N, C-alpha and C positions, 0 to 999 in steps of 0.2 A: 173249380170250387164246388163243394157239395156240403153235406152235413159236417159240422165241426163241433167238437167238444171243447168247452171252456171251463176251467176250474177257477173258482173264486174262493180264495182262502177265508176261513173264519178264524182270524188271527187274534190271539190274546197276547198283548205286548208285555213282556216281563223285563228282565235285565238283558243288556245288550249281548253278552256272551251266550246266554241261553237262546236268545232270539236267532243269532247267527247259526247256532248248531241246529235248531229246529227248522230253520229255513232250508238247509240242505236236505233234510229228511222229507219235508213236505213237498218241496219243489220237484225233487227227483221221483218221489212216490207218485205225484200227480202225473208226471210225464210218462212214467211206466204204466200208469193206469189209462193210457191212451188219450189224455187231454192234449189237444194241439196248442191251446193257449192257456197259460197259467198266470193268474193275476194276484198280486198282494196289495194290501191297502196302503193308504197314505201314512208315512212316518212310522211304519210298522216295526222298524228295528230300534227306534230310539224314543218314540214319542216326541214331544215338542223340544225338549232341552237336554236329554241325555247325550253325552259326548260320544261320537264315533267318527273316526277319520274316514272321509268319504272314499279314499283309496282302498281302505280295508274292506268296505262294503263292495266296491267295484271288483276287487279280487275275487270275492265270493260269488258275485254275480257272473263273472266270466267263467269261473270254475264250473258252476252249475250249468250254465247255458252250453258250455263245451261238452259236458257229459251227456246232455240231452239235446243234441244238435238239431233235431227235427222239430223241436218245440219252441214256441215264442213265449218269452217271459216278460211280463210287465211287473217290474219290481217296485210297485207302489211309488213312494217318493223318499228321497233322502235330503238332508240339508247340505247344500254344496254351493260354494261361491256366492253366498248370500241369496240363494234361491231355494224354494221348495220345489225340488226337481224330480219329475217322473222319468225313469230310465227304462228303455226297452232293449232286450237282448236276444240274440239268436246265434248259435254256433260259436259261442265264446266271445262275441263282439257286440258292442252297443250299436243298435240300428238307429235309434232316435232318442231324443230327450225333449222334455217339455217343462218349462218353468211356469209355475202357477201364476196366472194373471190376476185373478180376483181374490186377493188375500182377505182373510176373515178378521175384520177389525176387532170385534168383541173379544177374541182370544189373543190379541196383541200380535198378530202375524206380521203386521206392517212394521213392527219393531225388530222382528227377527229376520225378515227377508225383504228383498227388493221385488217389485212387480215384474213379472215376465213381459217380454216385448213382442211376442208373436204367438199365434195359434199354430198347432202342429198336427200334421197327418203324415202317415207313412204307408208304404206298400209292403205287403208280405204275402206270399203265396196267392197272388192275383186278388188280394183283398186290400181295400183301402180303409185304414183304421185311423180314427181321430182320437186325440187324447184330451181329457179334461181332468180336473182335480177338485173334488169336494165342492167348495163354495162356487166354483165356476158354473155348476149346474143351475144356479139361480139366474144365469144370464143367457137368455135364449139366443141373443145375437151371436154368441160364440158357437153354439151348436149349429146355428143357421149357416154361418160362414163355412163350417166344416162340411156341411151338406152341399151348399150351393157352389162354393168355390173349389173345395177339395174333392167333392163328389164321394165323400166317405159312405161306407156301407154299415159301419158299426162305430159306436163311441164306447171307449173304455174309460171308466171313471173311478179311480181309487178315492177313498174318502176316510175322514175321521169325523164321523157324524154321530150325535148322541141318540141313544135308544128312545128317549122321551119324545124325539121329533122324527121318528122313523116315518111317520105318515107324511111329513113334508118332503123328506128325502125321496121316498118312493113315488110321490106325486110328481115331483120335478123330473125324475128320471123317465117316468111314463109320458109326461108332456113332451119332453125332448124327442122321445121315440115317435110318438104319434104325429107331431107337427112337422117332423122332417122325414117321416117314412124310412127310418133306419133302425137297426138293432142298437140297444143301449144296455151295457153291462155295468152295474154299480157294485164295487167291491169295498165294503166298509169294515173298519176295525171292529172286532167283536168285543174287545175290552182291553183294559190296561190295569195292571196291578202295581205298578211302580209309581212314584211321585204321588199324584192324586188318583184314586181309583175311578175308573171311567167305564161305563156301559155303552157299547157302540150299537148303532143301528144294524139292520139286516142287509143281506145281499139281495139284489133284485136284477132280473134280466127281463127286458120287454122286447117284443118283436115289432116290426115296422108299422103295425096297426095299433100299437099301444097295449096289446094284450100281454099279460105276464107269461113268461116261460116257466113251466112247472119243473120241479126237481125233486128227486127222492131223498137227497141228502143235504140240501142247502149249500152244496158246493159245486157239483158238476151239472152243467146245463148243455143241452144239445141244440145247436142253431142250424136250421136248414136253409142255407143261403140260396139253394137252387129252387126252392119252392116257398117264396115269401107269400104272405097273405096278399090278396088283391088290393090294389091302390084305390082309395076312395077319391082323393084329390092329390094329384101329383105335385109335390112342393117345388119341383124344378120347372116343369113345363108350364105350370099355372102361376108361377111367380110374377108379380108386377112390381117393377121398380118405381118407387115414389120418392122424390127428393124434397118435396115441399109439405110442410105441416102448417095448415091454416089455423090460426087462433082468432076466433070471432068474439070480440068483447061486447058485452051488453051495455 
């Protein structure tokens, strides 16, 4: 494992047919441009409620990943089997999927989907990758479990997060990186012009010290896994298990 390029889409969600067509173009273009990992945001093909048969999406995912077999694709999320589901593909096959655990109540997500029942990490090219989805980033215990138990080296986080709260989104991503000493890549929807117009937050990548990874185009980031920043406090070796919380009442 050495330096690796990751492409985070700046996706504007329009109608489903156009989305599927643009998906092929951008995904294969990014792979041709030497990105080893290509990520799309949460619900990028449909938004919250536009209809799309999940098998139709899967057919396109398989087609794209077969055409660029050396590239890892994180196809944001789709609505499937009453879950908000992130799917990961390589070589024409699904490697992993993750069902969103922390649904966002203010947007009515708990009426659309069921809560996921597990955290998910997977291995690819000697890299341990953890998956989270948008509102999950608010819950440090999920990122902590992916570091302590799964020994993840990077978290990939698709999202549908508003621009007006980009400062919260970026702060949470940065905190998860610094406290767990791992890379964190957040790929957010750039906008939506169907149904209700929506302006999305930015893309952000942080290194294991919590420092932002700079990019020239807001899409392609280079991650040097062989030369991470020095650890200030090792979150695994220095972890202390405490089972008891004392509440002292006055």
